[in-house]
C-alpha positions in Angstrom: 0.0 0.0 0.0 1.5 3.3 -1.0 1.9 6.3 1.3 -0.6 9.1 0.7 1.1 12.1 -1.0 0.2 14.4 1.9 2.2 12.2 4.3 5.3 11.8 2.2 8.6 13.5 3.1 9.3 16.1 0.5 13.0 15.8 -0.3 15.4 17.9 -2.3 18.8 16.6 -3.5 21.7 18.9 -4.2 24.8 17.5 -5.9 27.0 18.9 -8.6 27.7 15.5 -10.1 24.7 15.1 -12.4 25.1 11.3 -12.8 25.1 10.8 -9.1 22.1 13.2 -8.8 20.2 11.0 -11.2 21.2 7.8 -9.5 20.3 9.1 -6.1 16.9 10.1 -7.3 16.2 6.7 -8.8 17.5 4.9 -5.7 15.3 6.8 -3.3 12.3 6.6 -5.6 12.7 2.9 -5.7 13.5 2.4 -2.0 10.8 4.3 -0.2 7.2 5.2 -1.1 7.1 7.6 1.8 9.7 9.9 0.3 9.0 12.2 -2.7 12.0 13.7 -4.5 10.5 17.2 -5.1 13.7 18.7 -6.4 17.0 17.4 -7.8 19.4 20.2 -8.6 23.1 20.8 -9.0 23.7 24.2 -7.4 22.7 26.0 -4.2 20.9 28.9 -6.0 18.9 26.3 -8.0 17.7 24.9 -4.7 16.6 28.2 -3.3 14.8 29.3 -6.4 13.1 25.9 -7.1 9.3 26.0 -7.1 9.2 23.1 -4.5 11.4 24.9 -2.0 11.1 24.9 1.0 10.9 21.1 1.3 11.0 18.9 4.5 14.6 17.6 4.1 17.5 18.5 1.9 20.2 15.9 1.0 23.1 18.3 0.5 26.5 17.7 -1.0 29.1 19.0 1.5 31.3 20.4 -1.2 29.5 22.1 -4.1 32.7 24.0 -5.0 30.9 27.4 -4.8 33.0 28.9 -2.0 30.0 29.3 0.2 30.6 27.9 3.7 28.3 24.9 4.5 27.6 26.6 7.9 25.9 29.5 6.0 23.8 27.0 4.0 22.8 25.1 7.1 21.6 28.3 8.8 19.7 29.4 5.8 17.9 26.0 5.6 17.1 26.0 9.3 15.6 29.5 9.0 13.4 28.1 6.2 12.3 25.2 8.4 14.2 22.7 6.4 16.3 19.9 7.9 19.5 18.8 6.4 21.5 15.6 5.8 25.0 16.2 4.4 26.7 13.7 2.1 30.3 13.7 1.1 33.3 11.7 -0.1 35.0 12.7 3.1 34.8 10.5 6.1 37.4 12.1 8.4 36.0 12.3 12.0 36.9 16.0 12.3 34.9 16.9 9.2 31.9 14.9 10.5 32.1 16.6 13.9 32.1 20.0 12.3 29.2 19.2 10.1 27.1 18.0 13.0 28.1 20.9 15.2 27.1 23.3 12.4 23.6 21.9 12.4 23.4 19.0 10.1 21.1 16.3 11.4 22.8 13.6 9.4 26.1 12.8 7.6 26.6 10.2 5.0 29.5 9.0 2.8 28.5 8.8 -0.8 29.2 5.1 -1.0 26.4 4.3 1.5 23.7 1.9 0.4 20.3 3.3 -0.6 18.5 1.9 2.4 20.9 3.8 4.8 20.3 7.0 2.9 16.6 6.5 3.2 17.1 5.8 7.0 18.9 9.1 7.4 16.3 11.1 5.5 13.5 9.6 7.7 15.4 10.4 10.8 16.0 14.0 9.8 12.3 14.4 8.9 11.4 13.9 12.5 14.3 15.8 14.0 16.6 12.9 14.8 20.3 12.7 14.2 21.8 10.0 12.0 25.4 8.9 11.4 26.3 5.6 9.9 27.7 3.0 12.2 31.1 3.1 10.4 31.4 6.8 10.9 30.2 6.7 14.5 32.9 4.0 15.3 35.6 6.2 13.6 34.6 9.2 15.7 34.4 7.1 18.9 37.9 5.6 18.2 39.4 9.0 17.8 37.6 10.2 20.9 39.3 7.5 23.0 42.7 9.1 22.4 42.0 12.2 24.5 38.3 13.2 24.7 35.1 11.7 26.0 32.5 10.5 23.7 29.7 13.1 23.2 26.3 12.6 21.6 25.4 14.6 18.5 23.3 17.0 20.5 26.1 17.5 23.1 28.5 18.3 20.2 26.1 21.0 18.9 25.7 22.5 22.4 29.5 22.6 22.9 30.1 24.1 19.5 27.5 26.8 19.9 28.4 27.7 23.5 32.1 27.5 22.8 31.6 29.6 19.7 30.4 32.5 21.8 26.6 32.0 22.1 25.0 32.5 25.6 22.9 29.7 27.0 19.7 31.4 25.9 20.8 31.5 22.3 22.0 27.9 22.4 18.6 26.8 23.6 16.9 28.9 20.9 19.1 27.6 18.1 18.5 23.9 19.1 14.8 24.3 19.9 15.3 23.2 23.5 14.7 24.9 26.9 17.4 26.9 28.7 17.3 24.4 31.5 17.9 21.6 29.0 20.8 23.5 27.5 22.3 24.0 30.9 21.9 20.3 31.6 23.8 19.5 28.4 26.6 21.8 29.4 26.9 20.3 32.9 26.9 16.8 31.3 29.7 17.8 28.9 31.8 19.3 31.6 31.4 16.2 33.7 32.4 13.9 30.9 35.6 15.9 30.3 36.2 16.0 34.1 36.1 12.2 34.2 38.9 12.0 31.7 41.0 14.6 33.5 40.2 17.6 31.3 39.0 20.9 32.8 36.5 22.9 30.6 35.1 24.9 33.6 35.3 28.2 31.8 33.9 29.3 28.4 37.4 30.0 27.1 38.6 26.5 28.2 35.6 24.9 26.7 36.2 26.8 23.4 39.8 25.8 23.2 38.9 22.2 23.8 36.1 22.3 21.2 38.7 23.5 18.6 41.1 20.9 19.7 38.5 18.1 19.4 37.3 19.3 16.0 33.9 20.7 17.2 34.9 24.2 16.2 37.1 24.9 13.2 40.4 26.6 13.1 39.3 28.3 9.8 36.0 29.8 8.7 33.9 26.6 8.6 31.8 28.3 11.3 31.4 32.1 11.6 30.6 32.3 15.3 32.6 34.9 17.2 35.0 33.9 19.9 33.7 34.5 23.4 34.8 37.8 24.9 34.8 36.8 28.5 36.9 34.4 30.6 34.2 33.0 32.8 30.9 31.4 32.2 27.5 32.8 32.9 25.8 31.1 35.8 24.3 27.7 34.9 22.2 27.4 38.1 
């Protein structure tokens, strides 16, 4: 039995490799009757001007070679009420961390099977995070060297707060309450404390976020550095 059109996830795919764009469209159309590929375009401007935009979920190529930071694209999509799954040929843990910290709900390597791509799209549509088991294991293995393992939401909180946002703005950006944001920060600090790392101030937390790949050393994110040495009260 097919899924009614009104209940389908409206998906846009953005990739500058036209053959892959066509293949992805066919794969998804054949793998899931609850997902409708409403747009398949090769550039960022083509997405924004497409008659179907805004959609529910965008499957977005990390590197469209247009010199526009992916963080800017992610913020624009979030402002439009669109959730994003990034796909890339890159699988380095640091790049995956940065993508999730910047607001992507999922991250896929382009060699993933169609059913995993569909799983990521479905998860994003309901606001859940998705990272393939292989990537999650790679991130976890790297974490064991020096840092505790953080959940996707904890990474986002650490990136936003370490990037200079106050707790109130962190909560607003992630659609959670201030108390929940504070709880995440306390949990993050406790996880680092248990491995002997002090992130008790905002500056210390920012430095650690950069070191662990949650904040970039370049312009991947555009959040300003915090201007104070101490944290605002969390109680």
